[in-house]
A tleap script that builds the chain and sets N, CA, C and O, in Angstrom:
source leaprc.protein.ff14SB
mol = sequence {
  NMET THR GLU PRO THR SER ASP ASP THR TYR
  SER GLY VAL VAL SER LEU CYS SER ILE CYS
  LEU ALA LEU LEU LEU ALA GLU LEU ASN GLY
  LEU LYS THR MET VAL GLY ASP ILE GLY ASN
  ALA TYR LEU GLU ALA TYR THR LYS GLU LYS
  VAL TYR PHE ILE ALA GLY PRO GLU PHE GLY
  GLU LEU GLU GLY HIE THR MET LEU ILE VAL
  LYS ALA HIE TYR SER LEU CYS THR SER SER
  ALA ARG PHE HIE GLU HIE LEU HIE ASP MET
  LEU ARG ASP MET LYS PHE VAL PRO TYR LYS
  ALA ASP PRO ASP LEU TRP MET ARG ASP ALA
  GLY HIE CYS TYR GLU TYR VAL CYS VAL TYR
  VAL ASP ASP ILE MET ALA MET MET VAL ASP
  PRO GLU LYS PHE PHE LYS GLU LEU GLU ASP
  ILE TYR GLY TYR CLYS
}
set mol.1.N position { 52.563 55.992 115.800 }
set mol.1.CA position { 52.113 57.154 115.055 }
set mol.1.C position { 53.142 57.468 113.975 }
set mol.1.O position { 54.345 57.439 114.237 }
set mol.2.N position { 52.685 57.763 112.784 }
set mol.2.CA position { 53.594 58.093 111.689 }
set mol.2.C position { 53.886 59.581 111.678 }
set mol.2.O position { 53.054 60.401 112.066 }
set mol.3.N position { 55.068 59.907 111.232 }
set mol.3.CA position { 55.465 61.308 111.122 }
set mol.3.C position { 54.817 61.913 109.873 }
set mol.3.O position { 54.806 61.271 108.823 }
set mol.4.N position { 54.280 63.131 109.963 }
set mol.4.CA position { 53.715 63.761 108.768 }
set mol.4.C position { 54.818 64.103 107.772 }
set mol.4.O position { 55.948 64.403 108.157 }
set mol.5.N position { 54.478 64.053 106.500 }
set mol.5.CA position { 55.443 64.438 105.487 }
set mol.5.C position { 55.621 65.948 105.501 }
set mol.5.O position { 54.772 66.671 106.021 }
set mol.6.N position { 56.707 66.418 104.940 }
set mol.6.CA position { 57.001 67.847 104.992 }
set mol.6.C position { 55.950 68.685 104.275 }
set mol.6.O position { 55.707 69.825 104.673 }
set mol.7.N position { 55.315 68.150 103.222 }
set mol.7.CA position { 54.294 68.929 102.527 }
set mol.7.C position { 53.016 69.036 103.349 }
set mol.7.O position { 52.193 69.911 103.078 }
set mol.8.N position { 52.826 68.174 104.344 }
set mol.8.CA position { 51.661 68.276 105.213 }
set mol.8.C position { 51.834 69.354 106.277 }
set mol.8.O position { 50.857 69.756 106.909 }
set mol.9.N position { 53.048 69.823 106.483 }
set mol.9.CA position { 53.296 70.843 107.493 }
set mol.9.C position { 53.738 72.157 106.869 }
set mol.9.O position { 54.262 73.031 107.560 }
set mol.10.N position { 53.533 72.298 105.584 }
set mol.10.CA position { 53.972 73.479 104.853 }
set mol.10.C position { 53.172 74.709 105.247 }
set mol.10.O position { 51.960 74.638 105.450 }
set mol.11.N position { 53.855 75.822 105.351 }
set mol.11.CA position { 53.219 77.099 105.592 }
set mol.11.C position { 53.746 78.084 104.557 }
set mol.11.O position { 54.955 78.304 104.473 }
set mol.12.N position { 52.871 78.670 103.782 }
set mol.12.CA position { 53.272 79.551 102.702 }
set mol.12.C position { 53.907 80.839 103.177 }
set mol.12.O position { 53.352 81.548 104.016 }
set mol.13.N position { 55.085 81.139 102.630 }
set mol.13.CA position { 55.806 82.360 102.984 }
set mol.13.C position { 56.372 82.974 101.707 }
set mol.13.O position { 57.222 82.376 101.048 }
set mol.14.N position { 55.904 84.155 101.364 }
set mol.14.CA position { 56.390 84.856 100.188 }
set mol.14.C position { 57.820 85.329 100.438 }
set mol.14.O position { 58.163 85.698 101.561 }
set mol.15.N position { 58.644 85.321 99.411 }
set mol.15.CA position { 60.034 85.753 99.580 }
set mol.15.C position { 60.122 87.281 99.616 }
set mol.15.O position { 59.256 87.984 99.095 }
set mol.16.N position { 61.174 87.763 100.234 }
set mol.16.CA position { 61.410 89.205 100.306 }
set mol.16.C position { 61.587 89.794 98.911 }
set mol.16.O position { 61.108 90.896 98.642 }
set mol.17.N position { 62.267 89.075 98.021 }
set mol.17.CA position { 62.456 89.556 96.640 }
set mol.17.C position { 61.111 89.716 95.930 }
set mol.17.O position { 60.915 90.673 95.180 }
set mol.18.N position { 60.187 88.783 96.163 }
set mol.18.CA position { 58.861 88.869 95.541 }
set mol.18.C position { 58.077 90.063 96.067 }
set mol.18.O position { 57.377 90.732 95.308 }
set mol.19.N position { 58.192 90.332 97.370 }
set mol.19.CA position { 57.516 91.494 97.946 }
set mol.19.C position { 58.056 92.775 97.312 }
set mol.19.O position { 57.287 93.657 96.931 }
set mol.20.N position { 59.379 92.872 97.201 }
set mol.20.CA position { 59.993 94.056 96.589 }
set mol.20.C position { 59.555 94.222 95.137 }
set mol.20.O position { 59.258 95.334 94.700 }
set mol.21.N position { 59.516 93.135 94.399 }
set mol.21.CA position { 59.077 93.175 93.004 }
set mol.21.C position { 57.625 93.648 92.909 }
set mol.21.O position { 57.304 94.511 92.091 }
set mol.22.N position { 56.752 93.088 93.739 }
set mol.22.CA position { 55.344 93.475 93.713 }
set mol.22.C position { 55.156 94.944 94.096 }
set mol.22.O position { 54.349 95.646 93.487 }
set mol.23.N position { 55.891 95.404 95.094 }
set mol.23.CA position { 55.795 96.811 95.493 }
set mol.23.C position { 56.291 97.746 94.392 }
set mol.23.O position { 55.713 98.810 94.171 }
set mol.24.N position { 57.352 97.353 93.709 }
set mol.24.CA position { 57.863 98.147 92.588 }
set mol.24.C position { 56.812 98.232 91.481 }
set mol.24.O position { 56.525 99.316 90.974 }
set mol.25.N position { 56.247 97.095 91.111 }
set mol.25.CA position { 55.233 97.080 90.053 }
set mol.25.C position { 53.981 97.857 90.464 }
set mol.25.O position { 53.358 98.522 89.637 }
set mol.26.N position { 53.620 97.771 91.739 }
set mol.26.CA position { 52.464 98.522 92.236 }
set mol.26.C position { 52.717 100.024 92.126 }
set mol.26.O position { 51.839 100.777 91.707 }
set mol.27.N position { 53.918 100.455 92.503 }
set mol.27.CA position { 54.270 101.879 92.423 }
set mol.27.C position { 54.268 102.359 90.974 }
set mol.27.O position { 53.755 103.438 90.675 }
set mol.28.N position { 54.836 101.569 90.086 }
set mol.28.CA position { 54.882 101.945 88.672 }
set mol.28.C position { 53.495 102.045 88.045 }
set mol.28.O position { 53.288 102.812 87.104 }
set mol.29.N position { 52.541 101.267 88.570 }
set mol.29.CA position { 51.191 101.245 88.008 }
set mol.29.C position { 50.172 102.029 88.832 }
set mol.29.O position { 48.975 101.972 88.550 }
set mol.30.N position { 50.632 102.755 89.839 }
set mol.30.CA position { 49.739 103.594 90.636 }
set mol.30.C position { 48.750 102.807 91.474 }
set mol.30.O position { 47.635 103.275 91.710 }
set mol.31.N position { 49.132 101.622 91.930 }
set mol.31.CA position { 48.237 100.797 92.743 }
set mol.31.C position { 48.362 101.161 94.217 }
set mol.31.O position { 49.399 101.653 94.661 }
set mol.32.N position { 47.294 100.913 94.966 }
set mol.32.CA position { 47.303 101.123 96.408 }
set mol.32.C position { 47.781 99.829 97.075 }
set mol.32.O position { 47.524 98.734 96.575 }
set mol.33.N position { 48.468 99.966 98.192 }
set mol.33.CA position { 48.949 98.813 98.948 }
set mol.33.C position { 48.265 98.787 100.301 }
set mol.33.O position { 48.135 99.811 100.972 }
set mol.34.N position { 47.827 97.592 100.691 }
set mol.34.CA position { 47.143 97.410 101.971 }
set mol.34.C position { 47.548 96.050 102.533 }
set mol.34.O position { 47.694 95.084 101.785 }
set mol.35.N position { 47.728 95.978 103.847 }
set mol.35.CA position { 48.093 94.716 104.488 }
set mol.35.C position { 47.068 94.358 105.560 }
set mol.35.O position { 46.387 95.227 106.105 }
set mol.36.N position { 46.973 93.062 105.849 }
set mol.36.CA position { 46.048 92.609 106.883 }
set mol.36.C position { 46.367 91.195 107.323 }
set mol.36.O position { 47.077 90.455 106.642 }
set mol.37.N position { 45.832 90.840 108.467 }
set mol.37.CA position { 45.978 89.513 109.042 }
set mol.37.C position { 44.635 88.807 108.928 }
set mol.37.O position { 43.603 89.378 109.279 }
set mol.38.N position { 44.639 87.585 108.445 }
set mol.38.CA position { 43.401 86.828 108.338 }
set mol.38.C position { 43.109 86.206 109.696 }
set mol.38.O position { 43.760 85.244 110.103 }
set mol.39.N position { 42.131 86.759 110.387 }
set mol.39.CA position { 41.740 86.223 111.688 }
set mol.39.C position { 40.968 84.927 111.512 }
set mol.39.O position { 40.287 84.741 110.504 }
set mol.40.N position { 41.068 84.046 112.468 }
set mol.40.CA position { 40.370 82.755 112.426 }
set mol.40.C position { 40.699 81.963 111.181 }
set mol.40.O position { 39.880 81.177 110.703 }
set mol.41.N position { 41.888 82.164 110.656 }
set mol.41.CA position { 42.284 81.576 109.377 }
set mol.41.C position { 42.099 80.072 109.337 }
set mol.41.O position { 41.489 79.548 108.405 }
set mol.42.N position { 42.609 79.378 110.321 }
set mol.42.CA position { 42.613 77.925 110.252 }
set mol.42.C position { 41.215 77.327 110.413 }
set mol.42.O position { 40.988 76.179 110.029 }
set mol.43.N position { 40.292 78.082 110.968 }
set mol.43.CA position { 38.958 77.537 111.222 }
set mol.43.C position { 38.124 77.349 109.958 }
set mol.43.O position { 37.037 76.774 110.028 }
set mol.44.N position { 38.594 77.810 108.827 }
set mol.44.CA position { 37.873 77.616 107.566 }
set mol.44.C position { 38.358 76.402 106.789 }
set mol.44.O position { 37.709 75.985 105.829 }
set mol.45.N position { 39.473 75.839 107.182 }
set mol.45.CA position { 40.044 74.689 106.475 }
set mol.45.C position { 39.718 73.410 107.244 }
set mol.45.O position { 39.690 73.408 108.475 }
set mol.46.N position { 39.475 72.341 106.524 }
set mol.46.CA position { 39.166 71.054 107.132 }
set mol.46.C position { 40.427 70.207 107.262 }
set mol.46.O position { 41.330 70.299 106.430 }
set mol.47.N position { 40.486 69.390 108.298 }
set mol.47.CA position { 41.618 68.494 108.489 }
set mol.47.C position { 41.500 67.303 107.546 }
set mol.47.O position { 40.400 66.954 107.115 }
set mol.48.N position { 42.618 66.685 107.230 }
set mol.48.CA position { 42.608 65.451 106.450 }
set mol.48.C position { 42.688 64.238 107.363 }
set mol.48.O position { 42.248 63.150 106.992 }
set mol.49.N position { 43.246 64.418 108.553 }
set mol.49.CA position { 43.400 63.309 109.476 }
set mol.49.C position { 42.240 63.266 110.461 }
set mol.49.O position { 41.500 64.239 110.608 }
set mol.50.N position { 42.091 62.142 111.125 }
set mol.50.CA position { 41.072 61.988 112.161 }
set mol.50.C position { 41.698 62.380 113.490 }
set mol.50.O position { 42.683 61.779 113.917 }
set mol.51.N position { 41.132 63.384 114.141 }
set mol.51.CA position { 41.636 63.867 115.421 }
set mol.51.C position { 40.458 63.936 116.386 }
set mol.51.O position { 39.396 64.462 116.051 }
set mol.52.N position { 40.657 63.405 117.573 }
set mol.52.CA position { 39.582 63.447 118.556 }
set mol.52.C position { 40.131 63.818 119.927 }
set mol.52.O position { 41.340 63.806 120.159 }
set mol.53.N position { 39.207 64.148 120.830 }
set mol.53.CA position { 39.565 64.425 122.214 }
set mol.53.C position { 38.391 64.054 123.094 }
set mol.53.O position { 37.267 63.897 122.616 }
set mol.54.N position { 38.653 63.917 124.369 }
set mol.54.CA position { 37.606 63.632 125.345 }
set mol.54.C position { 37.181 64.973 125.943 }
set mol.54.O position { 38.004 65.707 126.490 }
set mol.55.N position { 35.892 65.286 125.834 }
set mol.55.CA position { 35.370 66.568 126.301 }
set mol.55.C position { 35.535 66.713 127.812 }
set mol.55.O position { 35.254 65.789 128.575 }
set mol.56.N position { 35.994 67.889 128.223 }
set mol.56.CA position { 36.184 68.197 129.639 }
set mol.56.C position { 34.946 68.860 130.231 }
set mol.56.O position { 33.908 68.933 129.574 }
set mol.57.N position { 35.048 69.336 131.446 }
set mol.57.CA position { 33.894 69.929 132.130 }
set mol.57.C position { 33.355 71.186 131.446 }
set mol.57.O position { 32.188 71.537 131.622 }
set mol.58.N position { 34.201 71.863 130.668 }
set mol.58.CA position { 33.737 73.067 129.965 }
set mol.58.C position { 32.685 72.766 128.899 }
set mol.58.O position { 32.060 73.684 128.370 }
set mol.59.N position { 32.484 71.474 128.578 }
set mol.59.CA position { 31.482 71.083 127.589 }
set mol.59.C position { 30.145 70.727 128.227 }
set mol.59.O position { 29.247 70.227 127.549 }
set mol.60.N position { 30.010 70.979 129.518 }
set mol.60.CA position { 28.735 70.766 130.206 }
set mol.60.C position { 28.289 69.318 130.162 }
set mol.60.O position { 29.034 68.418 130.549 }
set mol.61.N position { 27.061 69.093 129.684 }
set mol.61.CA position { 26.492 67.741 129.662 }
set mol.61.C position { 27.215 66.800 128.698 }
set mol.61.O position { 26.995 65.590 128.748 }
set mol.62.N position { 28.076 67.332 127.818 }
set mol.62.CA position { 28.839 66.489 126.896 }
set mol.62.C position { 30.179 66.037 127.484 }
set mol.62.O position { 30.959 65.359 126.815 }
set mol.63.N position { 30.442 66.420 128.751 }
set mol.63.CA position { 31.695 66.023 129.386 }
set mol.63.C position { 31.860 64.511 129.333 }
set mol.63.O position { 30.927 63.759 129.613 }
set mol.64.N position { 33.073 64.078 128.967 }
set mol.64.CA position { 33.371 62.655 128.881 }
set mol.64.C position { 33.102 62.051 127.515 }
set mol.64.O position { 33.539 60.933 127.240 }
set mol.65.N position { 32.393 62.765 126.656 }
set mol.65.CA position { 32.123 62.272 125.311 }
set mol.65.C position { 33.371 62.407 124.436 }
set mol.65.O position { 34.204 63.286 124.658 }
set mol.66.N position { 33.485 61.551 123.468 }
set mol.66.CA position { 34.564 61.642 122.486 }
set mol.66.C position { 34.124 62.620 121.404 }
set mol.66.O position { 33.060 62.451 120.808 }
set mol.67.N position { 34.936 63.639 121.150 }
set mol.67.CA position { 34.612 64.677 120.174 }
set mol.67.C position { 35.595 64.590 119.009 }
set mol.67.O position { 36.796 64.421 119.217 }
set mol.68.N position { 35.091 64.704 117.800 }
set mol.68.CA position { 35.907 64.652 116.599 }
set mol.68.C position { 36.171 66.075 116.111 }
set mol.68.O position { 35.244 66.875 115.989 }
set mol.69.N position { 37.439 66.389 115.831 }
set mol.69.CA position { 37.809 67.702 115.293 }
set mol.69.C position { 37.808 67.589 113.772 }
set mol.69.O position { 38.528 66.762 113.211 }
set mol.70.N position { 37.005 68.415 113.102 }
set mol.70.CA position { 36.928 68.356 111.637 }
set mol.70.C position { 37.575 69.574 110.974 }
set mol.70.O position { 37.966 69.508 109.809 }
set mol.71.N position { 37.690 70.669 111.697 }
set mol.71.CA position { 38.321 71.868 111.153 }
set mol.71.C position { 39.756 71.952 111.632 }
set mol.71.O position { 40.098 71.438 112.697 }
set mol.72.N position { 40.584 72.598 110.848 }
set mol.72.CA position { 41.984 72.767 111.228 }
set mol.72.C position { 42.059 73.500 112.566 }
set mol.72.O position { 41.218 74.348 112.865 }
set mol.73.N position { 43.045 73.176 113.347 }
set mol.73.CA position { 43.206 73.718 114.679 }
set mol.73.C position { 44.656 74.187 114.823 }
set mol.73.O position { 45.569 73.534 114.318 }
set mol.74.N position { 44.871 75.302 115.500 }
set mol.74.CA position { 46.212 75.883 115.578 }
set mol.74.C position { 47.253 74.931 116.163 }
set mol.74.O position { 48.442 75.089 115.886 }
set mol.75.N position { 46.845 73.963 116.954 }
set mol.75.CA position { 47.831 73.071 117.572 }
set mol.75.C position { 48.187 71.857 116.711 }
set mol.75.O position { 49.098 71.109 117.067 }
set mol.76.N position { 47.501 71.643 115.597 }
set mol.76.CA position { 47.810 70.508 114.728 }
set mol.76.C position { 48.933 70.862 113.755 }
set mol.76.O position { 48.975 71.970 113.219 }
set mol.77.N position { 49.835 69.919 113.534 }
set mol.77.CA position { 50.980 70.148 112.640 }
set mol.77.C position { 50.544 70.453 111.208 }
set mol.77.O position { 51.212 71.213 110.507 }
set mol.78.N position { 49.444 69.873 110.777 }
set mol.78.CA position { 49.033 70.005 109.375 }
set mol.78.C position { 48.068 71.155 109.115 }
set mol.78.O position { 47.700 71.394 107.964 }
set mol.79.N position { 47.652 71.865 110.143 }
set mol.79.CA position { 46.649 72.928 109.967 }
set mol.79.C position { 47.110 74.034 109.035 }
set mol.79.O position { 46.323 74.543 108.237 }
set mol.80.N position { 48.363 74.405 109.128 }
set mol.80.CA position { 48.886 75.462 108.267 }
set mol.80.C position { 48.802 75.058 106.802 }
set mol.80.O position { 48.443 75.874 105.953 }
set mol.81.N position { 49.127 73.816 106.501 }
set mol.81.CA position { 49.045 73.332 105.120 }
set mol.81.C position { 47.598 73.308 104.637 }
set mol.81.O position { 47.330 73.643 103.483 }
set mol.82.N position { 46.667 72.919 105.498 }
set mol.82.CA position { 45.259 72.890 105.102 }
set mol.82.C position { 44.747 74.304 104.837 }
set mol.82.O position { 44.009 74.523 103.877 }
set mol.83.N position { 45.134 75.271 105.685 }
set mol.83.CA position { 44.733 76.653 105.450 }
set mol.83.C position { 45.360 77.171 104.159 }
set mol.83.O position { 44.704 77.849 103.367 }
set mol.84.N position { 46.622 76.848 103.959 }
set mol.84.CA position { 47.337 77.265 102.746 }
set mol.84.C position { 46.571 76.804 101.498 }
set mol.84.O position { 46.394 77.579 100.558 }
set mol.85.N position { 46.121 75.551 101.489 }
set mol.85.CA position { 45.344 75.023 100.366 }
set mol.85.C position { 44.026 75.777 100.211 }
set mol.85.O position { 43.623 76.116 99.099 }
set mol.86.N position { 43.357 76.037 101.340 }
set mol.86.CA position { 42.058 76.730 101.300 }
set mol.86.C position { 42.208 78.152 100.755 }
set mol.86.O position { 41.425 78.583 99.908 }
set mol.87.N position { 43.218 78.875 101.244 }
set mol.87.CA position { 43.438 80.240 100.774 }
set mol.87.C position { 43.774 80.258 99.282 }
set mol.87.O position { 43.287 81.116 98.547 }
set mol.88.N position { 44.597 79.322 98.838 }
set mol.88.CA position { 44.942 79.265 97.415 }
set mol.88.C position { 43.719 78.985 96.556 }
set mol.88.O position { 43.601 79.535 95.461 }
set mol.89.N position { 42.812 78.149 97.025 }
set mol.89.CA position { 41.560 77.911 96.297 }
set mol.89.C position { 40.736 79.194 96.214 }
set mol.89.O position { 40.141 79.491 95.179 }
set mol.90.N position { 40.705 79.964 97.328 }
set mol.90.CA position { 39.952 81.224 97.334 }
set mol.90.C position { 40.564 82.224 96.356 }
set mol.90.O position { 39.837 82.907 95.635 }
set mol.91.N position { 41.898 82.317 96.326 }
set mol.91.CA position { 42.553 83.247 95.404 }
set mol.91.C position { 42.299 82.842 93.950 }
set mol.91.O position { 42.087 83.703 93.096 }
set mol.92.N position { 42.318 81.551 93.669 }
set mol.92.CA position { 42.005 81.090 92.308 }
set mol.92.C position { 40.564 81.461 91.925 }
set mol.92.O position { 40.305 81.865 90.791 }
set mol.93.N position { 39.635 81.322 92.870 }
set mol.93.CA position { 38.242 81.711 92.619 }
set mol.93.C position { 38.123 83.203 92.320 }
set mol.93.O position { 37.211 83.624 91.610 }
set mol.94.N position { 39.048 84.006 92.863 }
set mol.94.CA position { 39.067 85.454 92.626 }
set mol.94.C position { 39.875 85.803 91.377 }
set mol.94.O position { 40.180 86.972 91.139 }
set mol.95.N position { 40.219 84.797 90.585 }
set mol.95.CA position { 40.922 84.952 89.293 }
set mol.95.C position { 42.406 85.286 89.438 }
set mol.95.O position { 43.008 85.808 88.500 }
set mol.96.N position { 43.001 84.999 90.585 }
set mol.96.CA position { 44.435 85.167 90.757 }
set mol.96.C position { 45.148 83.904 90.296 }
set mol.96.O position { 44.593 82.807 90.364 }
set mol.97.N position { 46.369 84.064 89.832 }
set mol.97.CA position { 47.225 82.926 89.487 }
set mol.97.C position { 48.559 83.115 90.212 }
set mol.97.O position { 49.027 84.242 90.372 }
set mol.98.N position { 49.172 82.007 90.651 }
set mol.98.CA position { 50.453 82.147 91.340 }
set mol.98.C position { 51.572 82.455 90.364 }
set mol.98.O position { 51.577 81.977 89.230 }
set mol.99.N position { 52.504 83.246 90.815 }
set mol.99.CA position { 53.699 83.566 90.049 }
set mol.99.C position { 54.565 82.303 90.004 }
set mol.99.O position { 54.752 81.650 91.031 }
set mol.100.N position { 55.087 81.957 88.845 }
set mol.100.CA position { 55.824 80.698 88.691 }
set mol.100.C position { 57.061 80.603 89.572 }
set mol.100.O position { 57.385 79.517 90.052 }
set mol.101.N position { 57.754 81.699 89.795 }
set mol.101.CA position { 58.977 81.677 90.596 }
set mol.101.C position { 58.716 81.693 92.100 }
set mol.101.O position { 59.607 81.360 92.881 }
set mol.102.N position { 57.508 82.076 92.518 }
set mol.102.CA position { 57.155 82.139 93.940 }
set mol.102.C position { 55.657 81.890 94.074 }
set mol.102.O position { 54.862 82.782 93.779 }
set mol.103.N position { 55.253 80.694 94.512 }
set mol.103.CA position { 53.820 80.366 94.584 }
set mol.103.C position { 53.048 81.144 95.638 }
set mol.103.O position { 51.831 80.986 95.736 }
set mol.104.N position { 53.713 81.976 96.428 }
set mol.104.CA position { 53.023 82.803 97.415 }
set mol.104.C position { 52.913 84.265 96.986 }
set mol.104.O position { 52.522 85.123 97.776 }
set mol.105.N position { 53.261 84.541 95.729 }
set mol.105.CA position { 52.986 85.823 95.081 }
set mol.105.C position { 51.940 85.533 94.010 }
set mol.105.O position { 52.174 84.747 93.092 }
set mol.106.N position { 50.788 86.177 94.142 }
set mol.106.CA position { 49.661 85.938 93.242 }
set mol.106.C position { 49.398 87.189 92.414 }
set mol.106.O position { 49.655 88.302 92.873 }
set mol.107.N position { 48.889 87.015 91.199 }
set mol.107.CA position { 48.579 88.167 90.347 }
set mol.107.C position { 47.326 87.883 89.529 }
set mol.107.O position { 46.986 86.733 89.248 }
set mol.108.N position { 46.652 88.966 89.159 }
set mol.108.CA position { 45.502 88.850 88.260 }
set mol.108.C position { 45.448 90.072 87.369 }
set mol.108.O position { 45.891 91.159 87.741 }
set mol.109.N position { 44.897 89.870 86.190 }
set mol.109.CA position { 44.774 90.933 85.198 }
set mol.109.C position { 43.643 91.872 85.609 }
set mol.109.O position { 42.501 91.441 85.773 }
set mol.110.N position { 43.962 93.149 85.773 }
set mol.110.CA position { 42.959 94.152 86.138 }
set mol.110.C position { 42.614 95.045 84.949 }
set mol.110.O position { 42.045 96.122 85.129 }
set mol.111.N position { 42.954 94.606 83.738 }
set mol.111.CA position { 42.672 95.392 82.551 }
set mol.111.C position { 43.882 96.174 82.101 }
set mol.111.O position { 44.569 95.766 81.165 }
set mol.112.N position { 44.153 97.281 82.745 }
set mol.112.CA position { 45.285 98.140 82.362 }
set mol.112.C position { 46.593 97.748 83.055 }
set mol.112.O position { 47.654 98.254 82.691 }
set mol.113.N position { 46.531 96.859 84.042 }
set mol.113.CA position { 47.719 96.402 84.770 }
set mol.113.C position { 47.377 95.102 85.500 }
set mol.113.O position { 46.249 94.613 85.429 }
set mol.114.N position { 48.350 94.564 86.189 }
set mol.114.CA position { 48.116 93.402 87.039 }
set mol.114.C position { 48.024 93.850 88.489 }
set mol.114.O position { 48.665 94.819 88.895 }
set mol.115.N position { 47.211 93.126 89.269 }
set mol.115.CA position { 47.125 93.342 90.707 }
set mol.115.C position { 47.852 92.187 91.388 }
set mol.115.O position { 47.924 91.088 90.837 }
set mol.116.N position { 48.389 92.428 92.580 }
set mol.116.CA position { 49.244 91.451 93.242 }
set mol.116.C position { 48.808 91.202 94.682 }
set mol.116.O position { 48.310 92.098 95.365 }
set mol.117.N position { 49.009 89.958 95.128 }
set mol.117.CA position { 48.764 89.563 96.509 }
set mol.117.C position { 49.968 88.754 96.973 }
set mol.117.O position { 50.373 87.796 96.314 }
set mol.118.N position { 50.537 89.144 98.112 }
set mol.118.CA position { 51.626 88.399 98.743 }
set mol.118.C position { 51.064 87.701 99.975 }
set mol.118.O position { 50.363 88.318 100.777 }
set mol.119.N position { 51.373 86.410 100.125 }
set mol.119.CA position { 50.860 85.617 101.240 }
set mol.119.C position { 52.023 85.202 102.137 }
set mol.119.O position { 53.002 84.616 101.675 }
set mol.120.N position { 51.899 85.514 103.422 }
set mol.120.CA position { 52.882 85.118 104.424 }
set mol.120.C position { 52.111 84.434 105.546 }
set mol.120.O position { 51.653 85.093 106.479 }
set mol.121.N position { 51.968 83.122 105.459 }
set mol.121.CA position { 51.161 82.278 106.341 }
set mol.121.C position { 49.722 82.785 106.325 }
set mol.121.O position { 48.985 82.457 105.395 }
set mol.122.N position { 49.285 83.576 107.322 }
set mol.122.CA position { 47.919 84.111 107.312 }
set mol.122.C position { 47.904 85.637 107.232 }
set mol.122.O position { 46.898 86.271 107.550 }
set mol.123.N position { 49.026 86.221 106.806 }
set mol.123.CA position { 49.112 87.667 106.574 }
set mol.123.C position { 49.103 87.918 105.074 }
set mol.123.O position { 49.699 87.171 104.298 }
set mol.124.N position { 48.413 88.990 104.680 }
set mol.124.CA position { 48.222 89.292 103.263 }
set mol.124.C position { 48.668 90.720 102.981 }
set mol.124.O position { 48.374 91.632 103.753 }
set mol.125.N position { 49.379 90.913 101.873 }
set mol.125.CA position { 49.681 92.236 101.355 }
set mol.125.C position { 49.072 92.306 99.965 }
set mol.125.O position { 49.398 91.493 99.100 }
set mol.126.N position { 48.197 93.265 99.749 }
set mol.126.CA position { 47.516 93.412 98.461 }
set mol.126.C position { 47.912 94.728 97.819 }
set mol.126.O position { 47.870 95.779 98.460 }
set mol.127.N position { 48.297 94.669 96.554 }
set mol.127.CA position { 48.622 95.845 95.764 }
set mol.127.C position { 47.615 95.867 94.613 }
set mol.127.O position { 47.718 95.091 93.663 }
set mol.128.N position { 46.632 96.780 94.721 }
set mol.128.CA position { 45.500 96.768 93.794 }
set mol.128.C position { 44.959 98.167 93.565 }
set mol.128.O position { 45.324 99.126 94.245 }
set mol.129.N position { 44.084 98.245 92.592 }
set mol.129.CA position { 43.352 99.475 92.342 }
set mol.129.C position { 42.459 99.772 93.549 }
set mol.129.O position { 42.400 100.910 94.015 }
set mol.130.N position { 41.764 98.743 94.055 }
set mol.130.CA position { 40.856 98.887 95.191 }
set mol.130.C position { 41.085 97.763 96.200 }
set mol.130.O position { 40.301 96.815 96.249 }
set mol.131.N position { 42.158 97.853 97.013 }
set mol.131.CA position { 42.432 96.778 97.969 }
set mol.131.C position { 41.375 96.659 99.071 }
set mol.131.O position { 41.218 95.591 99.663 }
set mol.132.N position { 40.648 97.755 99.349 }
set mol.132.CA position { 39.603 97.696 100.364 }
set mol.132.C position { 38.523 96.691 99.970 }
set mol.132.O position { 38.017 95.960 100.822 }
set mol.133.N position { 38.170 96.650 98.698 }
set mol.133.CA position { 37.167 95.706 98.211 }
set mol.133.C position { 37.658 94.264 98.377 }
set mol.133.O position { 36.895 93.384 98.775 }
set mol.134.N position { 38.941 94.030 98.068 }
set mol.134.CA position { 39.535 92.704 98.215 }
set mol.134.C position { 39.500 92.262 99.674 }
set mol.134.O position { 39.118 91.130 99.969 }
set mol.135.N position { 39.898 93.151 100.593 }
set mol.135.CA position { 39.905 92.785 102.007 }
set mol.135.C position { 38.501 92.605 102.558 }
set mol.135.O position { 38.301 91.829 103.493 }
set mol.136.N position { 37.525 93.306 101.996 }
set mol.136.CA position { 36.132 93.095 102.401 }
set mol.136.C position { 35.694 91.684 102.013 }
set mol.136.O position { 34.998 91.019 102.780 }
set mol.137.N position { 36.099 91.223 100.826 }
set mol.137.CA position { 35.786 89.848 100.415 }
set mol.137.C position { 36.423 88.845 101.372 }
set mol.137.O position { 35.784 87.870 101.766 }
set mol.138.N position { 37.684 89.082 101.746 }
set mol.138.CA position { 38.354 88.186 102.689 }
set mol.138.C position { 37.697 88.239 104.059 }
set mol.138.O position { 37.561 87.216 104.730 }
set mol.139.N position { 37.289 89.436 104.473 }
set mol.139.CA position { 36.632 89.578 105.772 }
set mol.139.C position { 35.336 88.795 105.807 }
set mol.139.O position { 35.003 88.190 106.826 }
set mol.140.N position { 34.598 88.799 104.701 }
set mol.140.CA position { 33.334 88.045 104.645 }
set mol.140.C position { 33.591 86.541 104.808 }
set mol.140.O position { 32.735 85.824 105.323 }
set mol.141.N position { 34.736 86.071 104.382 }
set mol.141.CA position { 35.068 84.649 104.468 }
set mol.141.C position { 35.734 84.318 105.801 }
set mol.141.O position { 35.303 83.402 106.502 }
set mol.142.N position { 36.784 85.062 106.152 }
set mol.142.CA position { 37.624 84.722 107.291 }
set mol.142.C position { 37.503 85.651 108.498 }
set mol.142.O position { 37.612 85.209 109.642 }
set mol.143.N position { 37.283 86.910 108.244 }
set mol.143.CA position { 37.480 87.912 109.289 }
set mol.143.C position { 38.952 88.252 109.300 }
set mol.143.O position { 39.766 87.375 109.011 }
set mol.144.N position { 39.338 89.459 109.613 }
set mol.144.CA position { 40.747 89.850 109.691 }
set mol.144.C position { 40.885 91.027 110.607 }
set mol.144.O position { 39.898 91.651 110.996 }
set mol.145.N position { 42.121 91.331 110.952 }
set mol.145.CA position { 42.416 92.476 111.836 }
set mol.145.C position { 43.273 93.458 111.123 }
set mol.145.O position { 43.633 94.490 111.689 }
savepdb mol mol.pdb
quit
């Protein structure tokens, strides 16, 4: 078995300096701040590798069958990287762009100011005019707590 490369096991973590910067800018622009955890995060991302298992008795009549895992799973080394890619694609679709100095701090033009999103693995901090709307969009995709 080959060892995965470090970029296959990457998990996005925003820096403390970036969080402080985003909070300062949010305060200066009168933005609301909201945080949340993306529940079932890894289940929306697909694996790149082929992973299988033999079904146990909990699978009923499928016991003993070979099952292929196609979605990222919390026990796989590369699942965090796959989720990271999926979340970044979703943020780009929402018109966010990553900050050049920290790819886990995202921003988008809201007209009179910029809105910010900080990503820490599957935890999100949003500084926006209407963060409830943003989290509702994420909830529709992932679910969160």
